[in-house]
N, C-alpha and C positions, 0 to 999 in steps of 0.2 A: 504494500499500499506506498501511496505517495500523498503527501499534504501540501494543500492549496490555500491560498489567501485570496483574496479580491479586492480592486478597488471600482467603484462604480463613481460615474461622474453625477454634477448636477441633476435635477429633476429634467426630461428631455435632452440630456446632451449626450452626444455621440463623440464615440472616441477616434481621437485624430492623430495622435502621436505618442509613441514610446520609445525609449532609449533600451533597445534590447542589448547593444553593447555592456552597456553598464551593469545591465541583471545578468549578463552570463558570467560577469566575473565575480558574482557572488559564488562563494563555495557550497554546492549543494543544490544548486538549482540545476532542473530539470528540463524544463519547459515551459514556455509563454504562449497564453490562449488568450487570443484577442476575440472580443465579440463587438457587436456595434454599440453596447452600452456599458461595456465593463472590461477590464482586462484582467487574467487571473496569472500569478505565479505560481509554478508548482517545483516543489524541492524534496528533499529527504527529511526536512521536518520544517515545523510552520515556521518558526522563528527566521529560518533562511529564504523562505517565501515570502515572509512580511519583510525582510532586507531587501528581498530584488523588488517588490513592489516599491519600495521606497525608490530604488535605483532607476527603476523604469521612467520615473517623474510623467506618469501619463496625463497627456493634455486631451481636455474633451471642449466641443464648442456647444454652443446653444443657438438656434434661429430665432428663438421666442424670449421676451424678454425676462430676466431671470428673478424669480419673485424673492421677496426681501419682508421684514418685517410692518416696514410701510406700506407696501402695497397689500398683504395680506389685513393691513386693520383698514384700509381703504377700500379694499374689495366688501370687507365685511359692512362698512358702514354704506357704502353706495348701494348694497343689496336690501338694507332697511329702508332706503328712499323710494323701492319700487312695490306694486303691490305684492303683497303676500299670498300663502295657499291656508284656508282656513283649515287646520287640522283637528280640533276639538272645539266645542261649544255647547251651552247651555243659556236659555234664555235671550234676552236682547240687549248685549254689550251697549251698542250703540245708543239706543233709547236711555238707558240707564245713565251714560256718559253726558247726554244731551245737557249742556247748559251748568253742569256741575263742577264744583272744583276737585281737581283730582290730584291723588299723590303717585308722582311718579318718579322714576328713578332708572339709570342704564348702567346693568353690568356688563363684564365681559369676562371673558375666561379664554385663557393662550393655549395653544398646543401642546398635548401631553404626551410625554415618552412613556414608553412602556419599560425601559432601563431595569430588564430583568437579570439578574446575576449571570445566567449562563447568555452568551450572544447566540446569534443564530448559527447553525452548521448544520450539515450532513454528510454523510457518507454514501458512496455509491461504488457499484461495480457491475460493471457489464462483462457477459460472454454469452456465446454461445445464440445471441440473438435474445439475450434475456437480461433485463436490466434489474437490479434491487438496490434498495434505499433503506438506510438507517438513518432516522431523525426524530425528533420531538416535535409533534404534530397535532395540533387539534383538529384536523380534518384531513385524517387520510387517505380518502378517496378522492379528494381535490386536490391532493397533494400527487398521487398516483396520476389523475387524469393530466396534469401540469405537467410532469414529468414527463410521459410519453407523449404529448405534444412538441414539446422542446426536444425530445431524442429522436423523433421521427419514428416513432413504435406504436403499436395497437398496446390498449391498455391491458388485454391478455399477457402481455411479454413483460409486464413492469409488476414487482411487487413491493410495497412498503412496509417496512418493519416499524411500526410506532414504537419511540423508546420514551419511557417513563422515566425521564431525565431533566432537571433542570426546571426553570419556571418560563412563563412567557406573558400570561396576564391579557391572553389575547394576540398577539405578536405571531404565536403559531398557527393562528390561523391562515396567514399569508403562507406561499408556497415558492417566491420568488429563489429561496435556497436550494430547495428541492430542484427545479428546474436550472441550475446552474451547476449543481453537483451533477445531475444526468447529463449535460453537455459535455464538461469535463472527462468524466468516464466513458462516453462514447468516442471521444477525440483522443484521450491518451491510452483506452484498451489495457486500461489496469484500476484496480481499487484507487479510489481518490478520497481523502478527508478534508471537505472544506468547510474551514472556521472564519466566519468575520471577525475582525478587530472589534475592540469596543468602541473606536471609532467610528469605523463602518456600520457598527449596529445603531449607533446615533444619528448618523447622517443620513440613513435610508432607512428609517424606523416608517411605519404608517401610522402615524400620529392619531392620537385621540383629536378630533377637531375644535379650532377655536370658535369661538361663539360671540355674539353679542346680543343681549337681550335689552329691548323697550320694555319695562314695567309700569302700569298703570293701573290705579283701583280708585274705587269712591268709597267712602265711609258714610255710614247714616250718623245722625247726629248723637245716637246711642252707641256708636263706636263699631259697628258690624258691618262687615264690608257688602257693599249691595252689588258693587260689580268689579270685574277683573279683566287684565287683559294681559297677554305676555305677545310680545313681537320677537321672534327669534330669528338672527342672522347667522348661518352655519353651513358650510357644505353639506350635498347631498350625498351622505358617507354610506347610507344604506345601499343605494343605486351602485355607488360608485366601489362598493364591495362586492355587490352582485355580478357588474361587469367584469369585476378583476378577477374573480374566483371559480366564475362560471361563464366563461365566456361564451357566445352563440347565439343562434337565432331565438332560441326560447327564451334566453333571457332580455333580449331586446325586444320581443313580442311581449312579453309580461311587462314591460315598462311604458311601453307605448301608452301615451294620454296620462301617465302619472304624473299629478304635479303636487309638489311637496313631498317631502321626504320624512315618514314616520319615526324613524330610527332617529333623525337628527332632533327631535323634538321630543324624544322618549321620555318620561318622566315628568314634562311640562304640566300637564294636567292638575291641580289642586286635587289634595284628597278630600280638602276642607267642604261644607256644605255652604257654597255660594250662589245666591239666585242668578246671577249672570255671569258668564266667564268666556273668554275666544282664546285660543291658542293659535297662532300664526307661523309658517314657517317664510323663512326670504331665503332661498337659495343663494348661495354664495361662492363664485369660482375663486379660489385661491391660488391654483398653480401647485399645490402641495399634497402629495397622495397620504389620505386619511383613512384610519380603520379602527378596528375595535379595541378598546382597552377597557381594562375590568371595571365594571359600572356603567361603561357606553356613555350614552347621554346625560342618563341621570347624573353622571357627577359634574356634569354644569347646570342643568335645569335644577336639580334639587338644592344647588347654592345660589341660583335667582329666586327661587321660589320662597325659600325659608328665609331667606336674609332680606328681601322684601317683606316677608311677613312680619318678620321683627321690626323693620322701620315702621308697617303700618300700626303696629302694637303701640310703638313710643307715639305715634303721631295721635292715636285713639287714649293716649293717656292710660293705658291697660298694662298689666303684667303680663310678659311675652308666653307663658305657659298657658295661663287662663284664657287669653284671647285665642289661644290656638284650640284648646278642648273645648272651648263654648261653640267652635264651628264644628264639632266632629260628631254631631247627633248619629250620622250615619255611618262612622266608622270607632265603634268603642273599642276594638282591640288598638287602633293606634293612641286612641286617649289613656287607655292602661298604660302602655308602652311610656307616654309623656309622664303620667303621672308616679310612675316606678321608678324611671330615671331619675326626676325630680327628688323623689324621696330619700332614692341611695346616695345622692349626690349630695345633698344639702342645700337645695335650690333655694337661695334668698331672693327670689324674683329679678333676678340679673340688674339688681340695682347700680348706681352710677359706682364708679371705683370696685365694685364687686369682683371684675374679671368672668363673671358666669355668662356661659350664652347656653340655648338650648336649640335645638332641630329637630326635625322628627319626615321620616320618608315611609311610603308604602312601595314594594317591589317584588312581582313575582308571587303574589300570593303571601310576604311576609311584611313584615311592620317592624319598626325599628325608630328609638327617639337614644338622641346623645346629647349628654350634656356634657361641654367643655368648660377646663378652666384655664385661662391664657392671660398673659400679657406681653407687652413690648420690649424686647431687650435692649441693652445698651448700646446694640449697632441699629439698633431699629430695624430689629426682625422679630417677627413673631416666636414666642416661647409658649409651648401647652405643657400645662402643670398637671393636669387631669383629664382624663376621659371617662366617663359614664356612659354605659350602654342598657336598654333594656329592649330585648327582643322578641316577640312572638312571631313563629314561623310554624306554629300549627303542631302535630304530633312530632315528635324528635325521635327520629328513626336510630339516631346515634350522636347522644348529647355531647359527646367529646370533641367531635367534629364540627358539632355546629359551633361550639365556644371557639375552636380553632380557627375555625372559618370568619366568626364574628372580628376577632382578635386580631387577625391578619388583615381583615376587610380596615377596621380600626386605624392600624398603623400606615395600610396604604394609601388610605383616606387623606389621612395629615400629612404623608409624603407628597401627594398632588395639592394639599393646601398650600404648603410653605415652598415648594419647588417641584423637580422633575418636570420643568417647563422649558421650552427654547425659544429663542427668536432667530429669525433667518436672514442672511448676510449672502446676495449673490448665489440666490439658490441653494445655500448649503446652512444647514443646523451650526448653531453658534456653539451647543453645547456637544463638546466629544467625549466626555468621559463622568465619571460618579464626581469626580472634583467641583462640575461647573452646576449641578443639579441640586444640592442640597438636602441630598436624602438623609432622614434622620438616623442617627446614629443610637447605641445602647444609651448613652450620655444623655442622648435628647427625647428617650422616650417618657411618657409621662407614665403616672399612675393609672393603670386602666381597671375598670372593673365591669364586669359583663353579667348582667342578669338575664337568663332566659326563662321566661315566662311558660309556665304550664297551659298545653291547651290541646281541646280532643279536636280542631278542626285539622283540615287537610294539611299534611306537610307543605310547605311552601320553599322559595328559594333560599339558600343562606351563601352561595358563593361569591356574590358580587353586593349582597345586600350592606355590609358592612361599612361599604366606600362612601355613597353620595351624603348623608347627615354629617360627615365628620365635617367638611370644609365651612358649610354656613353656621354650625355649631360652634366653632372656633373663632369665625368672623364676626359671630352677635357676642361673643365672649369679649374680644378684644375693643369692641363698642363700647362693652359694660366698663372695660379698664381704662378706655382712653378718652372715650368721647367722641373718637373719630369712626366714622364709616369705612369700611374699606369695602370697594365695591368689584375690586379686578381680583382674579384667580389665575396664579398664585397670589398668595395675601401679601401685597407690597403698598406700603403706604405712597401716596403720588408724591413726585417731586416737586 
């Protein structure tokens, strides 16, 4: 078996130049494989292959303008100026808002990185017209189809061995590494292990999409919410993933006439009893590939919803938890989660200076409330002191796994709240490694309490449940601590 390292250009880039002579001088180099979109160095060790890539100094060219942070923000803002598609509604929001004084706020969420400990990798072997691949994949059937197309083989000639290794948080739904390993194995006629570098993994992630939300609500004289609207600009990631993972006429036919993307605004419908609400999606073309990250769109829609609810509670001069429970007549399980989290956490109403915030979310038949305690550190970065979660996921088949998933989800959600995002410059991500994304370390991890509520209801999902409510709980806690409202994710005070 030989080892391969790969270098891909900016989005849409094509390979135009490499210095093969320089790469050949690296000890252990066996071959250089060029592709219109990438170049791979093959050597006796992965380190030698990686050194050869640096020596190759590959050049890529783009015909289209290269996206950057400013162009992404501009695309999202421009999308909000165009008519959106109504994705969910009840009542008549327009009539409710007519002539009323509205509470409004704009929230933003940046691109999210998967940042799994294990970078993308695959091992492939081809012999006698048969191709075998070993890789971590969450979609082995799709990986098999993609590898067959890339290698020019029938699917019956391809075998995929899904390996239970590493993590992915959704990145292993993609199959580009399977395609690359298949091409290399066919061309080299020997087994090849392809491993992306950490930088490559960050530069060519399928990021959680960025989003901007314009929120508006009308409050009754008694403080109750009479009307609610959320206009969300975000890429059509659901359609994008479908086209990328299952290319062909069937997918294109299924997308004909489809307006708006349900995946892009998933979780935006409030769980609360509001007489009139409307959720609209404004598709944005940002020029960056997006995909599924643990929690999906719920990771930003819950942030929009629960932070705005906190703002409405403050405007109505109401205690934030009671304000929520008062609107949960149709969701007693979520109300119980809120009251349980508040009781366990010693909730004091989120008064000024308390550093306490609370948020709740419903997801895949399960319910969660998170109470956070947080403050702003000396370096003006948020510090999370405590997380308390109450969960109702129905009947628990394996309580230990439920608790592990929630605890892991809380840490994942905290990481997303504090960092694990990137800007873009000339078509390439600014973050190249763990040092640039503020991943929480053991010393940064707060005291965590998880209470799983006993229930005889049907089992619900827990794998992603712990993620969405964390960021808004922390944001609300920071408001209680500082009196300053942060409306962007990751949570950073405006300059």
